[in-house]
N, C-alpha and C positions, 0 to 999 in steps of 0.2 A: 740475449738478455743482459740489462746494464749491471755493471760488477761494482759492489758497494766498496767505497772507500772507508777508512779507518773511524774519518771524522763523521759520517754517516751513520758506521756503528754506533759511535758514542753519544751520538744526537738522538739516536733511537733508545738507548738506555735510558736517557736523561728524560726522555717523554714517559717512558713508563716507569719512572721513578726507582731505576735501579743501580743500588751502589756497585760500580765496576769492581771495587776492592772487595767483594763478596764472592765474586767469579773468577773463573779461570781466564787468563788472560788471553788463549787464542778465541778467535771466533772462526765459528762454521755456515757460510752462507749457502743456504741449499735455492737449488732454482731446478724447475722442471726439464729433464733432457728431450729432444726432439723425439725418440723412439719413446717415452714412457708411456705406459697405457695401464689398463687397469686387468689385463688378462693373466697375470701373477695368480699363483696358487701358494700358499703356506701351508705345512705339514708340520702340525706339533709331536715330536716324539720323545719317547722315555728316554733316559740314559743308555740303557741295553740297547734300543734298536741304531741310537747315535751311532753306538760303538761298533754294532755291524757295517755300518754304512763307511765308516771310519778304517775298516778293517778289509774293504773291498768287495765285500759280500752283498748281495742284492735283496731288495725289498719289493715285492710285486703284487699291484692291484688285480684282483681276482673279482669275474662276475661277469655272466652275460646281460645283454641288453634288459631283460625284465627282473633283474636280481639286483640287491643292493649291494654296493662295490663292499668288499672287505681287502685290507692289507695283509699279506703275511710275508714273515720273515721264514729262515729255513725250518723252524719248529713252531710257530706260534702264529694266531689269527687274530686280527683287529678288526671290530668294524669300524667303519670311517662316516663322521657326522660332521657336518658344517655348523663352526661356531660363530655367531657374527661377535663385532667388539664396537663399542661406541667410538673409538679411537681410530682414526685413519693410521694405517702402517704404512710406513716409506719403506721403498728399497733403496737405499745409498751403496752403492759401491765403494770400498775404501773408507765407509766412514769410520773415524775414531771414536771411541768411548770415551768418558770422562777420566778415568782411569790410564786409557794410553794416552792422551793429551798433557795430563798432569806429568807424567813420566816423561814426555817429551819437551825439555825447557825450552828449544828450539823451535817449538810450535808457536810461538807467542804472536802469531799474527792471523791474519785472516785467510781461512781454507776456503777454497770455493768447492762445492759438491753438486753435484746433478743426480737428479730423483731419477733413478730408471724405470718405474715400476711403484704401484700402491696395490692396496688392498682394503676391504670393510669385514672382512672374514678369515678363518682358516681352518684347514682339517684338523678335526681332533680325533685321537684314537682311544678304542678301548677294548681291551682284552675279551674275546667273546669265543664262544664254544665253536669248534667248525662245523660245517655243514655239510656231515657227512653222509645224510641218509639218501642223498643223489646217488651216490657212489655205488650202494647196493642195489639201485633200482637201474642205473645204467647196465652193471654187469648181469642184472636178473631178464636183462631184454632178450639175452640169448645163453642160457645156461647150458654148459659143456655136457652131452649125455651121452662120451664115450667115443673113442677112435671109429666104433662102427655104425654110427650113427649117420643113416641119411640126412637125417635132418640139417646135421652141422657141417654136411658137405654141398649142401645146396642153400643152405643160409644167406640170404643177402642181408642182414641184420650188421648193425656195425660192431666193430671189436674195437678193444680198446687199447693203446701202449700206455705206457707210464706218463709219458708228454701228452697224452690226449687226455687223461686223467687231471694231470696240472692245469690245463687249459680251463676245463669245466667245471672242476671241482673248488668251491670255496673253502679251501683249508690248505696249513702249508704240507712241504713237500713231506716232511716227516712224521706229520699228522695223517696223511693219506696212505705212507706206505705201511704205518703203525696197523690204521683200520682194516688195510685189504689182509693183515694177519689175523685181524680178530674175524673177519669174516670168511676166512680159511680160503682166500682167492689164491687161485696158482697162475704160474705163465706157461702159458702153450703158444709155440709159435711166435714167441714176441709178443703176446697180448694175454691183457690180463682175463681169467674166467672164474666164474663162481660154477662148482658142478651140479649139476641135478640131481635134487635130493634124491633121488630114487637111487641114481647111479651113486652117488656118494652111500648110499645105505648097502648096494651090493659090493660095492670096495670093501667096507667095513666088514660086511657077512663073512667076505672072503679070509679077509683077516683075523676075527674073532675064530673062525671056524679051524682055522689054522692052530691057531692058539692051544684051540683044546683038541683037537686031534694029536698035536707033538705033546701037550702035558706041559707048555713052556707056563714058568709063574708069570703073572701080568705085569710084574715087576720088571721082566728080563725078557724082552722079545728080540731077536737077533735079526737086523736088517736083510743081510746077506742071504740067509736060509728062508726070508719071506719071499727076497726077489727070485731066488732060485724055484720057490715052490709056485708061486704063483706069477712070474714072469709069463707063462704060456696062455695063462687066462686074461691077464690086463697089463696095459703097458707098465714098464717097470718103475717110470717116474710117477706114475697115478698110485701104485702101491706105495713108493715112498712119500709121496703125498700125505695120503691118508695116513700113515703111521705119524708124520710129523702134525697133520690136525689134531689125532687123536692120542699121542702120546708126547713125553718128553725125550727127547732125544740126549744120549750121552756115550762117552767111550771109557770101554773097560778091557784092559791089557792090550790095545790095540784094534778093538772088535767095536763096532755101532750097534749099540741096542736101544731099544725104546722101554719107557716104563709107561703102561698103558692109563690113562686117565680115566678110573670111573666116573668120576661124576659126568665127565661131557659124553661119554659112551650110553650112559642109562638116561641121560637126556635127549640123545638125538633118538633111540629107541621110542622113548615116551612120545617124541613129537609124530613117530613113524606109527604110531598106535592111534593118537589123538587125532591125527588129520583125516581120517577117513568119519568121524563122527562129530556131530554138532554138538553132541553132550555125551559123558560117558559115566554111567554110575562108579562113584568113587570107589568103593569097596570093591568092585569087579575090576575095575582099571588097576588098581594095585596088586590085584594076584596077578591078573594077566601080564603086567608090566614085570613084575618080578620072575616070571616064569621065560620071558622073553630076552632076558638080557644074560651075557655069560656066565658060565658057573663060574662063583666065586665073588661075583659083583652084588652089592645090595642096594637096592632101591629106596629113594627117600623122597618126599615131595619137596624139602628144600634144594632138590635140584633142579625144581622147574621153574625156579623162580625167574620173572621175566617172559617166561613162553606158556604156562599154563596157570589156569585159575580155579582156584576150589568155591564152591557153591552150597557154603554150610548152611543157608537158610532152606532150603529144596529137600525134601525129604522122598527116598535117601538123597543124601549127600553126592554132588556132581562135580565134574572137572571139565574145562572144557581150554581149548587151544585158544591164547590170547598172547600173542608174540609183540612185544616191545618196539620191534625193528617195524610194524607195521602201523605204528601208531604215530600221529604228526611231529614235525621235530620242534614245533616253535611251543612256548610255555602254554598261553593260553589255548590253543588248540588240542594240545595233547590233554590237560584238564577237563577240555568240553569234550573231546571224546570218553575220557574215563567215567566222567560224571553220566553219560549217556550208555554206558554199559553196566553201570551200577550206581546207584543213587548214592549209597552212604558206603565208605570204605574205612576199614581200622588200618591205622597207621604200619603193621606189619604187611598188610595187603596190598598198597598202594607202593610203598618205596621201590619195590623191584622196577615198578611201571614210571617211578619218575625221577630216578636217582643220576640219570645220565642228564639230564637237565640242570643238575646244581654246578655254577660256576665256581671259579676259584674261591676256594674258602667259605660256599655258600654249603647251608645244610639243607635236609631233606625237611626238617622242620622250618625254616627260614620261608620253602617256597609253600608249603602247607597254609604258612600264616598268610601268606599274598594272594595265594589263588582257592582257598577254601576255608570253610565256616566249620569250627568244631563243638561238639555237642556229647551228650552221653547217652548210651544206648544199652539198656540192662547192665549199666555199672560197666562199658567198655567205652571210650573216648572212639569216636567215629567223625569222619571227616566228608561234608556236602558241597557243593556247590555254593558261589559266591552268585553267581547269576543265573537265571533262569534258564535251564537247558530245553531246547525247542527238538 
């Protein structure tokens, strides 16, 4: 490419009717280099993500072929969306900004720069909820039924390590590890597993019966004694896992104890009772439920938020299993599913089933405004779908 002289630059300024006195004395002449192509991608990062890269940490793009790509830092997940720009974006290695030119008085000459690439768009990031529904789905393909299960010994289904889950789940490492805790997954022989619900209830029953027979307070269940007494019935690591799942671990005078979580135990027993019936007479269920929980625990319907739903319109009132984790993960799909189950919802009833959809700083009220229409029914505010439900 021809190299411009100062005289040519001055002539161009004159033709453009620009006053050189109003411009910086340095001139940058751009030309396309031999390798310049349109295959470059730009990614717009917020300051926090820039700091991650500058500190030497990684950002990872996750998603299988049929999934919309997300970008993950160590603890956050971002949707990736292409944003078009009306201006051509040029990549010029070593290009100096006006501030840099102004500071360098020796640069009052012609600088020849080559364009290495260009782009008409860039990737824009938007913080999003981690896509974690798939995590439970993968682990539920092969739930752990205990050490004596023939099925577990002959199963050809996939088992997943932490690395496997990081490659398959569209969420950051911290979000995945936190969710594994939430769903009470445990590591068995290096693989993450979810306990089969019947096996989980069997383990919980062993622990609660031992607490009852030893007359231990529910707030102070000793780990060593549990392992000693129950170790002949089940693997010691399974006993400890069930205590971690249904209790809060603490140390007192050098010994490990667990404070059992009443609400979670009551909830699990309710699920066990409800899973064998389509609908249950509410008053009968409440009576059986209270009789089924360990002595000293009190059952309350608010322990079942996101697990079961009361139908107050039927006579007598009924209750049935409706688990939030079984509902669609996307907003519109979730609301379609809920309005398919019940035409009109009170805010109190629907909140447990949409709370997890709220993005950062978003409220349940804002979600309802967007996806539902409100009206008054017998003096109570109710919500129904904005669109016809087939």
